[in-house]
N, C-alpha and C positions, 0 to 999 in steps of 0.2 A: 439492466438498462436504467431502471429508476435511480439507482445509486449514482450512476454516471451523470444523469440529469441533475440530481441534487448537488453533486460536486460542481458541475458547470454553473448552476444558478448561484450557489454561494460564492464562487470565484468571481463571476461577473458583477455581482452586487456588493462585493468587498465586505461580506458579512463575517468572514473568518480570516485569521492570520495563518492558521495551520490546520491541516487535515491529517488525521491518522486513519489509515485504511487498514482494517484487520482482514486481510485476504492475501493470497499469493496468486490470484487469478490474473493472467496477462490480458484478459479482456478489459481491464481498467487502464491500459496504456493510454488511450486517447484522453480519458478524463484526467489522468495524472499530468500529461503534457499540457493540457489546457490550463489546469490549475497553476502549474509552475509558470506558464507564460503570463498569467495574471498576477504573479508575485506571491502566490500562496506557497508556504513551506509544506511539502507533501512527504509524510512519513509513512512507511509501510511496516506493518506487524504481521508477518506470515504465520505466526504461531508454530514456529519450528519446521514448517513445510519448506520444501525446496521451491525456488523461484526462478522463472525463466529470465535470461539475461536482458531481454527486451524490456521487461518491467523494471528491473534493477536500474537500467540506464535512465529511466524517467522519473525517479524518485529522489528526494533530497537525503533520505536516510532510511536505514532499516534497523528496527529494534523490536525484539520480542521481550515483553515484560512478564509474560506468564512463565513460571518456573518450568524447566524441562523435567520430565518425570521418566522413570524407568520404562513406562509403557511407550513413550516416544522412541526409546531405543529398540524395543521389541518390534515396533512397526517399521523400523529402519528409516525413520524420518530424520533427515539431516538438513542443516542449513548450509548453503553453498559458501 
C-alpha cells in the first residue's frame, strides 16, 4: 500500500520521469496504470520471477539486471 501511495504521489507531483519497480506482484497494477497515465515511464524488474499478464499489460518495459544464477534454475524460476 505504501509503495503504491509513493508511486502516486511522485507521479502527480511530476517528481520523476521514470519508475523502476523491483517486484512481480500484480497488486501494483493500479499504481502502474496511474503512473503511466501521468506520463511516467514505468519499468518492471521481477528478478527472474514469473509475472502475471495483467501486470505486463500496464508497464512500459520489463528488464532484469541481476544476473541469473544456477539457483534460479533449481527453483524453476522462469521469465515468461
